[in-house]
C-alpha positions as CSV (number, residue, x, y, z in Angstrom):
1,M,-98.2,-39.9,34.4
2,G,-97.1,-39.5,30.8
3,A,-93.5,-40.6,30.9
4,G,-94.1,-43.2,33.6
5,A,-97.1,-45.0,32.1
6,T,-95.6,-44.7,28.6
7,A,-92.3,-46.2,29.7
8,V,-94.0,-49.1,31.5
9,M,-96.0,-49.9,28.4
10,S,-93.2,-49.5,25.9
11,I,-90.7,-51.5,28.0
12,W,-92.9,-54.3,29.3
13,S,-96.3,-54.7,27.5
14,V,-95.1,-56.7,24.4
15,Y,-93.1,-59.0,26.7
16,F,-96.2,-59.4,28.9
17,Y,-98.5,-60.1,26.0
18,T,-96.3,-62.6,24.3
19,T,-95.2,-64.4,27.5
20,F,-98.3,-64.5,29.8
21,C,-101.2,-63.8,27.5
22,G,-100.7,-66.1,24.6
23,L,-100.5,-63.3,21.9
24,T,-98.2,-63.6,19.0
25,P,-95.7,-60.8,18.4
26,I,-97.8,-59.5,15.5
27,E,-100.9,-59.4,17.6
28,A,-99.0,-57.6,20.4
29,T,-97.4,-54.9,18.2
30,G,-100.7,-54.6,16.3
31,I,-102.3,-53.4,19.5
32,F,-99.8,-50.5,19.5
33,G,-100.6,-49.6,15.9
34,I,-104.3,-49.6,16.4
35,A,-104.1,-47.5,19.5
36,R,-101.8,-45.0,17.9
37,L,-104.1,-44.6,14.9
38,L,-107.1,-43.9,17.1
39,D,-105.1,-41.7,19.3
40,A,-103.9,-39.6,16.4
41,I,-107.5,-38.8,15.6
42,W,-108.5,-38.3,19.2
43,S,-105.7,-36.0,20.4
44,P,-106.5,-33.0,18.1
45,L,-110.2,-33.3,19.0
46,V,-109.3,-33.1,22.7
47,G,-107.2,-30.1,22.1
48,H,-110.1,-28.4,20.3
49,L,-112.6,-29.3,23.1
50,S,-110.3,-28.0,25.8
51,D,-109.9,-24.7,24.0
52,N,-113.6,-24.2,23.8
53,L,-114.9,-25.7,27.1
54,A,-114.8,-22.2,28.7
55,D,-118.0,-21.5,26.7
56,T,-119.9,-24.0,28.9
57,W,-120.8,-23.9,32.6
58,I,-118.6,-26.9,33.2
59,G,-115.6,-25.1,31.9
60,R,-116.4,-22.0,33.9
61,K,-116.8,-24.0,37.1
62,F,-114.0,-26.5,36.9
63,G,-111.7,-25.0,34.3
64,R,-111.4,-25.7,30.6
65,R,-108.1,-27.6,31.0
66,R,-108.3,-29.0,34.6
67,F,-111.8,-30.4,34.1
68,F,-110.2,-33.2,32.0
69,L,-107.9,-34.1,34.8
70,L,-110.8,-34.2,37.2
71,I,-112.9,-36.6,35.1
72,A,-109.9,-38.9,34.5
73,L,-109.4,-39.6,38.2
74,P,-112.0,-42.3,38.7
75,L,-111.0,-43.9,35.3
76,L,-107.2,-44.1,35.8
77,P,-107.4,-47.5,37.7
78,C,-108.1,-49.0,34.3
79,F,-104.3,-49.0,33.9
80,A,-104.3,-52.1,36.2
81,A,-106.7,-53.9,33.9
82,I,-104.1,-54.0,31.1
83,W,-102.0,-56.4,33.2
84,V,-104.5,-59.2,33.8
85,S,-103.3,-62.4,32.2
86,G,-105.3,-65.2,30.5
87,Q,-107.8,-62.9,28.6
88,S,-108.7,-62.6,24.9
89,Y,-107.1,-60.5,22.2
90,L,-110.1,-58.2,22.2
91,Y,-109.8,-57.7,25.9
92,Y,-106.2,-56.6,25.6
93,L,-106.9,-54.4,22.6
94,S,-109.8,-52.7,24.4
95,T,-108.0,-52.0,27.7
96,F,-104.9,-50.7,25.9
97,V,-106.9,-48.4,23.6
98,F,-109.1,-47.2,26.4
99,F,-106.1,-46.2,28.5
100,E,-104.3,-44.5,25.5
101,L,-107.3,-42.4,24.8
102,L,-107.8,-41.5,28.5
103,Y,-104.0,-40.7,28.6
104,A,-104.4,-38.3,25.6
105,S,-107.5,-36.7,27.3
106,V,-105.3,-35.8,30.2
107,L,-102.0,-35.0,28.4
108,I,-103.3,-32.6,25.8
109,P,-105.0,-30.2,28.3
110,Y,-102.1,-30.7,30.8
111,E,-99.6,-29.6,28.2
112,T,-101.3,-26.2,28.1
113,L,-101.1,-25.5,31.8
114,A,-97.7,-23.9,31.9
115,A,-98.8,-21.3,29.3
116,E,-102.0,-20.8,31.2
117,M,-100.4,-20.3,34.6
118,T,-98.0,-17.5,33.8
119,P,-97.0,-15.2,30.9
120,D,-93.5,-14.9,32.4
121,Y,-90.6,-16.4,30.2
122,K,-88.5,-17.6,33.2
123,K,-91.4,-19.1,35.1
124,K,-92.5,-21.0,32.0
125,A,-89.0,-22.4,31.7
126,T,-89.0,-23.5,35.3
127,F,-92.4,-25.2,35.0
128,A,-91.2,-27.1,31.9
129,G,-88.0,-28.1,33.7
130,A,-90.0,-29.4,36.7
131,R,-92.2,-31.4,34.3
132,I,-89.3,-33.1,32.5
133,L,-87.3,-33.8,35.7
134,T,-90.3,-35.6,37.1
135,A,-90.8,-37.4,33.7
136,Q,-87.2,-38.7,33.6
137,T,-87.5,-39.9,37.2
138,S,-90.7,-41.8,36.5
139,A,-89.2,-43.4,33.4
140,I,-86.3,-44.8,35.5
141,V,-88.8,-46.2,38.0
142,A,-90.8,-47.8,35.2
143,A,-87.7,-49.5,33.9
144,I,-86.9,-51.3,37.1
145,L,-90.2,-51.7,39.0
146,P,-91.1,-55.1,37.7
147,A,-87.7,-56.5,38.5
148,V,-87.9,-55.1,42.0
149,I,-91.3,-56.6,42.6
150,A,-90.2,-59.9,41.2
151,S,-87.1,-59.9,43.4
152,V,-89.2,-59.3,46.5
153,M,-91.6,-62.0,45.5
154,S,-88.8,-64.4,44.8
155,Q,-87.2,-63.8,48.2
156,S,-90.5,-64.2,50.0
157,G,-91.3,-67.4,48.2
158,G,-94.3,-65.8,46.5
159,S,-93.7,-67.4,43.2
160,S,-92.8,-70.8,41.8
161,E,-91.6,-69.6,38.4
162,P,-88.0,-70.2,37.3
163,A,-85.7,-67.4,38.2
164,R,-84.5,-65.1,35.4
165,T,-81.7,-62.6,35.5
166,F,-82.1,-58.8,35.0
167,Y,-79.5,-56.1,35.0
168,F,-79.8,-52.5,36.4
169,L,-77.0,-50.1,36.9
170,G,-74.4,-52.8,36.6
171,M,-76.1,-55.0,39.3
172,Q,-77.6,-58.4,38.6
173,W,-81.1,-59.0,39.9
174,A,-82.0,-62.7,40.4
175,S,-85.8,-62.5,40.1
176,V,-88.9,-64.2,39.0
177,L,-91.1,-62.6,36.5
178,S,-94.6,-64.0,36.5
179,A,-98.1,-62.8,35.6
180,E,-98.6,-61.8,39.2
181,T,-95.5,-59.5,39.0
182,F,-97.2,-57.4,36.3
183,M,-100.6,-57.4,38.0
184,I,-98.9,-56.0,41.1
185,M,-97.0,-53.5,39.0
186,G,-100.2,-52.4,37.3
187,A,-102.0,-51.8,40.6
188,I,-99.1,-49.8,42.0
189,Y,-98.8,-47.6,38.9
190,A,-102.6,-47.1,38.8
191,G,-102.4,-45.7,42.3
192,L,-99.4,-43.5,41.4
193,L,-101.3,-42.1,38.4
194,V,-104.3,-41.2,40.5
195,A,-102.0,-39.4,43.0
196,A,-100.1,-37.6,40.3
197,I,-103.3,-36.3,38.5
198,L,-105.0,-35.3,41.8
199,F,-101.9,-33.4,42.9
200,T,-101.7,-31.6,39.5
201,Y,-105.4,-30.7,39.7
202,L,-105.1,-29.3,43.2
203,F,-102.0,-27.2,42.6
204,T,-102.5,-25.7,39.1
205,W,-104.6,-22.8,37.8
206,E,-105.9,-21.3,34.6
207,R,-106.7,-17.9,33.0
208,S,-109.6,-16.1,34.5
209,P,-113.0,-16.5,32.8
210,S,-113.2,-12.8,32.2
211,E,-110.1,-12.8,30.1
212,L,-111.4,-15.7,28.0
213,A,-114.8,-14.1,27.6
214,K,-113.1,-11.5,25.3
215,Q,-112.3,-14.1,22.7
216,P,-114.7,-15.0,19.9
217,Q,-117.3,-17.7,20.6
218,A,-117.0,-21.2,19.2
219,P,-119.6,-22.4,16.6
220,R,-122.5,-24.3,18.1
221,S,-123.5,-26.5,15.2
222,M,-121.9,-29.9,14.8
223,L,-120.7,-29.0,11.2
224,G,-119.3,-25.8,12.5
225,V,-117.4,-27.6,15.2
226,F,-115.6,-29.9,12.8
227,V,-115.0,-27.1,10.3
228,K,-113.4,-25.1,13.1
229,L,-111.4,-28.1,14.3
230,Y,-109.7,-28.9,11.1
231,T,-109.3,-25.2,10.1
232,D,-107.5,-24.5,13.4
233,L,-105.3,-27.5,13.1
234,L,-104.0,-26.6,9.7
235,S,-103.7,-22.9,10.7
236,T,-101.1,-23.7,13.3
237,L,-98.6,-24.4,10.5
238,R,-99.1,-20.9,9.3
239,I,-97.2,-19.5,12.3
240,R,-93.5,-19.3,11.4
241,A,-92.2,-19.9,15.0
242,F,-94.3,-23.0,15.3
243,R,-93.1,-24.5,12.0
244,L,-89.5,-24.0,13.1
245,H,-90.4,-25.3,16.6
246,L,-91.7,-28.5,15.0
247,G,-88.4,-28.9,13.1
248,I,-86.5,-28.7,16.4
249,Y,-88.9,-30.9,18.2
250,L,-88.8,-33.7,15.6
251,G,-85.1,-33.4,15.1
252,G,-84.5,-34.1,18.8
253,Y,-87.1,-36.8,19.3
254,I,-86.9,-38.8,16.0
255,S,-83.1,-39.0,16.4
256,Q,-83.8,-40.7,19.8
257,D,-86.4,-43.0,18.3
258,I,-84.0,-44.4,15.7
259,Y,-81.3,-44.7,18.3
260,N,-83.6,-46.6,20.7
261,V,-84.5,-49.1,18.0
262,A,-80.9,-49.8,17.1
263,F,-79.1,-49.6,20.4
264,T,-79.8,-53.0,21.8
265,Y,-78.9,-54.6,18.5
266,F,-75.8,-52.6,18.4
267,I,-74.6,-53.8,21.8
268,V,-75.5,-57.4,21.2
269,F,-74.3,-57.9,17.6
270,A,-71.9,-55.1,16.8
271,I,-69.7,-55.1,19.9
272,A,-70.4,-58.6,21.3
273,G,-72.3,-57.5,24.4
274,T,-75.4,-58.9,26.0
275,G,-79.0,-57.8,26.5
276,G,-78.2,-57.3,30.2
277,A,-75.4,-54.9,29.3
278,A,-77.7,-53.0,27.0
279,S,-80.3,-52.7,29.8
280,S,-77.7,-51.5,32.3
281,L,-76.3,-48.9,29.9
282,T,-79.8,-47.7,29.0
283,A,-80.5,-47.1,32.7
284,M,-77.2,-45.1,33.1
285,M,-78.2,-43.0,30.1
286,F,-81.6,-42.3,31.8
287,F,-79.8,-41.0,34.9
288,A,-77.5,-38.8,32.7
289,Q,-80.7,-37.4,31.1
290,L,-82.0,-36.5,34.5
291,I,-78.9,-34.6,35.3
292,S,-78.9,-32.9,31.9
293,V,-82.4,-31.6,32.3
294,A,-81.4,-30.0,35.6
295,C,-78.5,-28.3,33.9
296,F,-80.6,-27.1,30.9
297,I,-83.2,-25.4,33.0
298,P,-81.0,-22.4,33.9
299,L,-79.1,-22.7,30.6
300,I,-82.1,-22.1,28.5
301,V,-82.9,-18.9,30.5
302,R,-79.3,-17.6,29.8
303,I,-79.2,-18.5,26.1
304,H,-82.1,-18.7,23.7
305,P,-83.7,-22.1,22.9
306,G,-82.1,-22.3,19.5
307,G,-78.6,-22.0,21.0
308,A,-79.4,-24.5,23.7
309,Y,-80.7,-27.0,21.1
310,R,-77.4,-26.7,19.2
311,V,-75.5,-27.4,22.4
312,A,-77.6,-30.5,23.2
313,S,-77.6,-31.9,19.6
314,S,-73.8,-31.4,19.4
315,V,-73.2,-33.3,22.6
316,Y,-75.5,-36.1,21.4
317,A,-73.8,-36.2,18.0
318,V,-70.3,-36.5,19.6
319,A,-71.5,-39.5,21.6
320,I,-72.9,-41.2,18.6
321,L,-69.7,-40.6,16.6
322,T,-67.7,-42.0,19.5
323,M,-69.8,-45.2,19.4
324,L,-69.2,-45.4,15.7
325,V,-65.5,-45.1,16.1
326,L,-65.4,-47.8,18.8
327,A,-67.5,-50.2,16.7
328,F,-65.2,-49.9,13.7
329,F,-61.8,-49.5,15.2
330,L,-62.0,-51.1,18.7
331,P,-64.7,-53.7,18.3
332,G,-63.1,-56.1,20.9
333,Q,-62.8,-53.4,23.5
334,A,-65.8,-51.3,22.6
335,L,-68.1,-52.7,25.4
336,A,-65.5,-51.8,28.1
337,W,-65.5,-48.1,26.9
338,M,-69.2,-47.8,26.0
339,L,-70.3,-46.3,29.3
340,I,-68.5,-43.0,28.4
341,P,-70.3,-42.2,25.1
342,V,-73.6,-43.5,26.7
343,L,-73.3,-41.0,29.5
344,I,-72.5,-38.2,27.0
345,A,-75.5,-39.3,24.9
346,G,-77.7,-39.0,28.0
347,L,-76.4,-35.4,28.6
348,G,-77.4,-34.4,25.1
349,R,-80.7,-36.3,25.1
350,G,-81.9,-34.7,28.3
351,G,-81.5,-31.3,26.7
352,L,-83.3,-32.5,23.5
353,N,-86.2,-33.7,25.6
354,Y,-86.5,-30.5,27.7
355,I,-86.0,-27.8,25.1
356,P,-89.0,-28.4,22.8
357,W,-91.4,-28.7,25.7
358,N,-90.1,-25.5,27.2
359,T,-90.3,-23.7,23.8
360,Y,-93.9,-25.0,23.2
361,N,-95.1,-22.9,26.2
362,Y,-94.5,-19.7,24.1
363,M,-96.1,-20.8,20.9
364,A,-99.6,-19.7,22.0
365,D,-98.2,-16.2,22.7
366,V,-96.9,-16.0,19.1
367,D,-100.2,-17.3,17.8
368,E,-102.2,-14.8,20.0
369,I,-100.7,-11.8,18.3
370,V,-101.6,-13.3,14.9
371,T,-105.2,-14.4,15.7
372,G,-106.1,-12.4,18.8
373,R,-107.1,-15.7,20.5
374,R,-105.5,-18.2,23.0
375,R,-105.3,-21.7,21.4
376,E,-102.9,-23.7,23.6
377,G,-105.0,-26.8,23.2
378,V,-104.9,-26.8,19.4
379,F,-101.1,-26.5,19.5
380,A,-100.8,-29.3,22.0
381,G,-103.0,-31.5,19.8
382,V,-101.0,-30.8,16.7
383,M,-97.7,-31.5,18.5
384,T,-98.9,-34.8,19.8
385,F,-100.4,-35.8,16.4
386,I,-97.3,-35.0,14.5
387,R,-95.0,-36.5,17.1
388,K,-96.9,-39.9,17.2
389,T,-97.1,-40.0,13.4
390,A,-93.5,-39.3,12.9
391,Q,-92.4,-41.7,15.6
392,A,-94.4,-44.5,14.1
393,G,-92.9,-43.8,10.7
394,A,-89.4,-43.6,12.0
395,V,-89.7,-46.9,13.9
396,A,-91.2,-48.6,10.9
397,L,-88.5,-47.3,8.6
398,A,-85.8,-48.6,11.0
399,G,-87.4,-52.0,10.9
400,V,-87.5,-52.0,7.1
401,L,-83.8,-51.1,6.9
402,L,-82.9,-53.8,9.3
403,E,-84.7,-56.4,7.3
404,A,-83.3,-55.1,4.0
405,G,-79.8,-55.3,5.5
406,G,-80.2,-59.0,6.1
407,F,-81.1,-59.0,9.8
408,L,-82.5,-62.4,10.9
409,S,-85.1,-62.4,13.7
410,G,-84.3,-64.9,16.4
411,S,-80.8,-65.6,15.2
412,K,-77.9,-65.3,17.7
413,Q,-75.4,-64.6,14.9
414,Q,-75.8,-62.0,12.2
415,S,-74.1,-61.5,8.9
416,S,-71.4,-58.8,8.4
417,Q,-73.9,-57.0,6.2
418,A,-76.5,-57.0,8.9
419,V,-74.0,-55.8,11.5
420,S,-72.9,-53.0,9.3
421,T,-76.6,-52.0,8.8
422,I,-77.1,-51.9,12.5
423,I,-74.0,-49.7,13.1
424,W,-75.0,-47.3,10.3
425,L,-78.6,-47.2,11.5
426,L,-77.5,-46.2,15.0
427,A,-75.1,-43.6,13.7
428,A,-76.3,-42.2,10.3
429,G,-80.0,-42.1,11.1
430,P,-79.8,-40.0,14.3
431,L,-77.0,-37.8,12.9
432,L,-79.0,-36.9,9.8
433,V,-82.1,-36.0,11.7
434,L,-80.0,-34.0,14.2
435,A,-78.3,-32.1,11.4
436,L,-81.7,-31.1,10.0
437,G,-82.8,-29.9,13.4
438,F,-79.6,-28.0,13.9
439,L,-80.1,-26.1,10.6
440,V,-83.7,-25.2,11.6
441,S,-82.5,-23.9,15.0
442,L,-80.3,-21.4,13.3
443,R,-83.5,-19.6,12.1
444,F,-85.3,-19.9,15.4
445,K,-85.1,-16.5,17.1
446,L,-87.4,-16.8,20.1
447,S,-85.6,-15.8,23.3
448,A,-86.3,-14.1,26.6
449,A,-85.7,-10.7,24.9
450,T,-87.8,-11.3,21.8
451,H,-90.6,-12.8,24.0
452,D,-90.7,-9.7,26.1
453,M,-91.1,-7.6,22.9
454,L,-93.8,-9.9,21.7
455,M,-95.8,-9.7,25.0
456,S,-95.5,-5.9,25.0
457,E,-96.9,-5.7,21.5
458,I,-99.8,-8.0,22.6
459,A,-100.5,-5.6,25.4
460,R,-100.5,-2.6,23.0
461,F,-103.0,-4.4,20.7
462,K,-105.2,-5.1,23.7
463,A,-105.0,-1.4,24.6
464,G,-106.1,-0.4,21.1
465,Q,-102.7,0.7,19.8
466,P,-102.3,-0.9,16.3
467,T,-98.8,0.5,15.6
468,P,-95.5,-1.1,16.8
469,A,-93.5,0.5,19.6
470,S,-90.4,0.6,17.4
471,A,-88.9,-0.6,14.1
472,E,-86.9,-3.2,16.0
473,T,-90.0,-4.6,17.7
474,K,-91.9,-4.7,14.4
475,A,-89.1,-6.7,12.8
476,V,-88.9,-9.2,15.7
477,V,-92.7,-9.8,15.7
478,E,-92.8,-10.3,12.0
479,D,-89.9,-12.7,12.2
480,L,-91.6,-14.8,14.9
481,T,-95.1,-14.8,13.3
482,G,-94.2,-14.8,9.6
483,W,-96.9,-12.2,9.0
484,P,-96.7,-8.5,8.1
485,Y,-97.4,-6.4,11.2
486,E,-100.4,-4.7,9.5
487,E,-102.1,-8.1,9.3
488,L,-101.7,-9.1,12.9
489,W,-104.3,-9.3,15.7
490,G,-107.0,-11.0,13.6
491,K,-106.5,-9.0,10.4
492,N,-105.8,-12.2,8.5
493,N,-107.4,-15.6,7.6
494,V,-105.5,-17.7,10.1
495,G,-107.8,-20.1,12.0
496,Y,-111.6,-20.2,12.1
497,R,-113.6,-16.9,11.9
498,P,-110.7,-14.4,12.5
499,R,-111.6,-11.2,14.2
500,A,-109.7,-7.9,14.4
501,A,-109.4,-6.4,17.9
502,T,-111.9,-3.7,18.8
């Protein structure tokens, strides 16, 4: 659901709004901004609610995480409503925002399920790999589905619109894009989303109610709920492993955000390519990312996440540097050679996409030994909030830099200054962010071995043994948490109403 629906909207919605709905580019992109602002507020709240739903009969009967998947099922067809042409701006704003908030209501609890389903390090890595593999596949489908539908409609005479050309995997698709194309796409994807969430609900599970009953109860007053919410959100940053994890997460994803903004401009204006060539190359990169995720699933089990991140970021950096060399030294031949660095970039990006979401599954374990509680939902909410905020800032900054560099919207020719700005934005921006993430990864010590030590110490605390098993274990736990061992298991002020184990 996540990668597929997000890819459909990010690739096609602005084009749909401006071509078939009568919206201006400012109105179309403004819908994104308003939705992201509301979502940034909603996502942490959903995380808090899912963490505390076990205190209610609904949570005990349907699950505190999976209940959100269940209530989303009859609402997911709203995705099709986004793709109805000829409506007002308020209609498009409302349908888009509603789906974004519904999407967050599913995604935040869903992100906790791998940690809920098993404490085992290898199984969590496998779950995360299955998730990202499916996500990469759905993103590829999202990129090409409208063109396939339009091609079928064109061949069957189902549309009278003038044909337009699209490129995918080096092939030219003679197709007709119409409002009906997107309406059909919306209906197909709405059905796929329902199937995906139903499948997930039926074949996942959560911790037992008896285990959750040992945790402190949530406050009942409205004021207490909001105090707990914001206290918990800020408290996640007091966990050292999570702070380092965020550095790795943002380093990998923001570098891709900047690259995505600049890549099409780079192909068209820096190396005299076409939009079709950029589309085809992007599709090939998605396929390489899919292969990369499959490779990193066993790799991350063999080497710790920090080492795997350094491998992925180095591969991605080599690809970007190669593009830079081609643009400056072989501009006339760069397009012919561009497939090589694009495939290499995909191999690096796949790892960068997979590693943070694999590592996230272990953050609640580190937090548990500090607080004595399970707060997967809070961590998922914080990750989503920070990710969306950082992404919006990175994309906005890229736009400011392009305009400051002299880029002219709508112009088929750009000045040498603008072209240089595009090249350096594609190269310097991602490389700088990757370098920061690389440095953070050097300090990130979570691995299969250290996670085993962490889980054994949690078991000792639960058994009423407040002393470490060994000096080595004590050092590992203190490094992961950032707290003295004597202040663990609720003997601190992390989060709302901390409680020492009894």
